[in-house]
C-alpha positions as CSV (number, residue, x, y, z in Angstrom):
1,M,64.0,49.6,107.4
2,N,66.0,52.0,104.9
3,I,68.9,53.9,106.0
4,I,67.6,57.2,104.2
5,P,63.8,56.2,104.6
6,S,62.6,59.5,102.5
7,L,64.5,58.0,99.5
8,N,63.1,54.7,99.7
9,I,67.0,53.3,98.6
10,P,67.6,49.7,99.4
11,K,70.5,49.2,102.2
12,F,73.2,48.1,99.9
13,K,72.7,51.0,97.8
14,S,72.8,53.4,100.8
15,I,75.9,52.1,102.1
16,A,77.5,52.1,98.7
17,I,76.6,55.8,98.4
18,L,78.1,56.4,101.9
19,L,80.9,54.8,101.0
20,G,81.6,56.9,97.7
21,L,80.9,60.1,99.4
22,A,83.2,58.9,102.2
23,M,86.2,58.3,99.7
24,L,85.5,61.1,98.0
25,L,85.7,63.7,101.2
26,S,88.9,61.4,102.6
27,C,90.7,62.7,99.1
28,Q,90.3,66.4,100.1
29,P,93.0,66.3,102.6
30,D,95.2,64.7,100.2
31,L,94.5,67.4,97.4
32,E,95.3,70.3,99.7
33,R,98.5,68.7,101.0
34,I,99.3,68.2,97.5
35,E,98.4,72.2,96.6
36,T,100.5,73.4,99.6
37,I,103.7,71.5,98.7
38,T,103.5,72.9,95.1
39,T,102.4,76.1,95.7
40,V,105.0,79.0,95.2
41,D,106.0,80.3,98.9
42,D,105.9,84.0,98.5
43,E,107.6,84.4,102.0
44,P,111.2,85.2,102.8
45,V,113.7,82.5,103.7
46,E,115.1,84.4,106.0
47,S,114.4,87.7,107.8
48,L,117.0,89.9,109.6
49,F,116.2,93.2,111.7
50,D,118.4,96.2,112.2
51,V,121.1,95.5,109.6
52,K,124.4,96.9,108.7
53,I,126.3,96.0,105.9
54,I,130.1,97.0,105.7
55,Q,131.3,97.0,102.0
56,S,135.4,97.2,102.1
57,S,138.4,96.7,99.8
58,H,142.2,96.1,101.4
59,A,140.8,96.9,104.9
60,K,139.3,100.1,104.2
61,T,135.5,100.7,104.4
62,Q,134.1,101.7,101.2
63,V,130.0,102.0,101.7
64,I,127.9,101.0,105.1
65,I,124.2,99.9,104.2
66,E,121.8,100.2,107.3
67,A,118.2,99.1,106.9
68,P,115.8,98.5,109.8
69,R,114.5,95.4,108.2
70,M,116.0,92.6,105.2
71,D,114.3,89.7,103.6
72,R,116.1,87.3,101.8
73,Y,114.3,85.4,98.9
74,E,115.3,82.5,96.9
75,G,114.6,81.0,93.5
76,E,115.8,81.8,89.9
77,E,116.6,85.3,91.0
78,P,117.2,85.4,94.5
79,Y,117.2,89.1,95.8
80,L,116.8,90.9,99.1
81,E,114.1,93.0,100.2
82,L,114.5,96.4,102.3
83,P,110.7,96.7,102.9
84,E,111.3,99.9,105.2
85,G,114.1,101.3,103.5
86,L,117.9,101.9,103.7
87,N,120.5,104.6,104.5
88,V,123.9,104.3,102.7
89,V,127.3,106.2,103.1
90,F,130.2,105.9,100.9
91,Y,133.3,106.8,102.0
92,D,136.9,108.1,100.6
93,T,140.1,106.4,101.4
94,L,140.3,108.8,104.8
95,M,137.2,107.4,105.6
96,K,135.6,110.9,105.1
97,P,132.2,110.3,103.9
98,T,131.6,111.5,100.3
99,S,127.7,110.8,99.9
100,R,125.1,109.6,101.5
101,M,121.7,108.0,99.8
102,R,118.5,107.4,101.6
103,A,115.0,105.8,100.2
104,K,112.1,104.4,101.9
105,Y,112.1,100.7,100.3
106,A,115.1,98.9,98.1
107,I,115.5,95.9,96.5
108,N,118.8,94.1,95.7
109,Y,119.0,91.8,92.8
110,D,121.9,89.7,93.5
111,K,122.7,87.9,90.5
112,K,122.8,91.6,88.6
113,N,124.4,93.3,91.6
114,I,122.2,96.0,91.7
115,I,120.5,97.6,93.7
116,E,117.0,99.5,92.7
117,A,115.7,102.2,95.6
118,R,112.5,103.5,95.6
119,N,110.3,106.2,97.1
120,D,111.4,109.2,98.3
121,V,114.9,108.8,97.3
122,V,117.7,111.3,98.5
123,V,121.3,111.4,97.7
124,V,123.5,114.2,99.0
125,N,127.2,114.5,97.9
126,E,130.0,116.4,99.8
127,F,129.5,119.6,97.7
128,N,126.2,119.4,99.3
129,E,124.2,119.0,96.0
130,K,120.7,117.2,96.5
131,L,119.1,114.4,94.4
132,N,115.8,113.7,94.7
133,T,114.0,110.7,92.5
134,E,111.4,108.3,93.3
135,Q,113.5,105.6,91.8
136,L,117.2,105.1,91.2
137,I,119.1,101.7,90.2
138,W,122.3,101.6,92.0
139,D,124.6,99.1,89.3
140,Q,127.4,98.0,91.7
141,D,129.8,96.2,89.4
142,N,130.1,99.8,87.2
143,E,130.3,102.0,90.4
144,T,127.2,104.0,88.7
145,I,124.0,105.6,90.0
146,Y,120.9,106.3,87.2
147,S,117.5,106.8,86.6
148,E,114.9,107.2,84.0
149,K,112.5,108.7,86.1
150,F,111.8,112.5,87.0
151,V,114.9,114.1,89.3
152,K,115.4,117.3,91.0
153,I,119.0,118.4,91.8
154,T,119.7,121.1,94.3
155,T,122.7,122.7,94.0
156,E,124.2,126.0,95.7
157,N,123.0,128.0,93.3
158,E,120.1,126.6,91.3
159,I,117.5,123.8,91.3
160,L,117.7,121.5,87.9
161,Y,114.9,119.6,86.8
162,G,114.9,116.5,84.1
163,D,114.1,113.1,83.3
164,G,116.8,110.7,83.5
165,F,119.8,111.1,85.4
166,E,123.6,109.4,85.2
167,S,126.1,109.4,87.7
168,D,129.2,107.7,89.8
169,E,127.9,106.0,92.9
170,R,129.5,108.6,95.0
171,F,127.2,111.7,93.1
172,E,130.4,113.4,92.1
173,K,130.2,113.6,88.2
174,W,126.8,113.5,87.2
175,K,124.3,115.1,84.5
176,I,120.8,115.1,83.7
177,L,119.5,113.2,80.4
178,H,116.5,115.3,79.8
179,P,116.8,118.7,81.6
180,R,113.7,120.6,81.7
181,G,113.0,124.1,83.2
182,S,115.0,127.7,83.5
183,F,118.7,127.6,83.2
184,E,121.1,130.5,83.6
185,I,123.6,130.5,80.9
186,E,126.7,132.5,81.7
187,E,128.2,134.3,78.2
188,P,131.9,134.2,77.2
């Protein structure tokens, strides 16, 4: 009697075929395990919620960063992602707030010490001047903020538009790199 009656294969060949299939199929879990081990994980190594970071110098608070969520990623270029946005407050030496920044998303590149804020970025300084843009880079080492994207700056007297922007991190001394629109010019 044959194991597989319709093919008329002798018994020992049927057993050899079944053994071959069993060995081939038994390798499958090992291949899956190898793939799992060698696949780069896109998941954060750590997630924190309701985060408050206080940066200080000589026991004086300079900056407070708050975020609903922070995810830390490792690798050659480690970074912190703030997928639900952030709020930043800058303080002077007397602990008086000098400017505020908020964005709906941000990423902090650890090695470069740069924070990139995106999506509805708003910065307001102590003179009530307001910057709106879709992307802003905060270079913490050089204490500057800048953008190469479209910017809108609202002052007490006017609204200015342009492409590209540079400022100190407190948004006190700023300039638009490629201004556009109508401007009032005072005559001497």
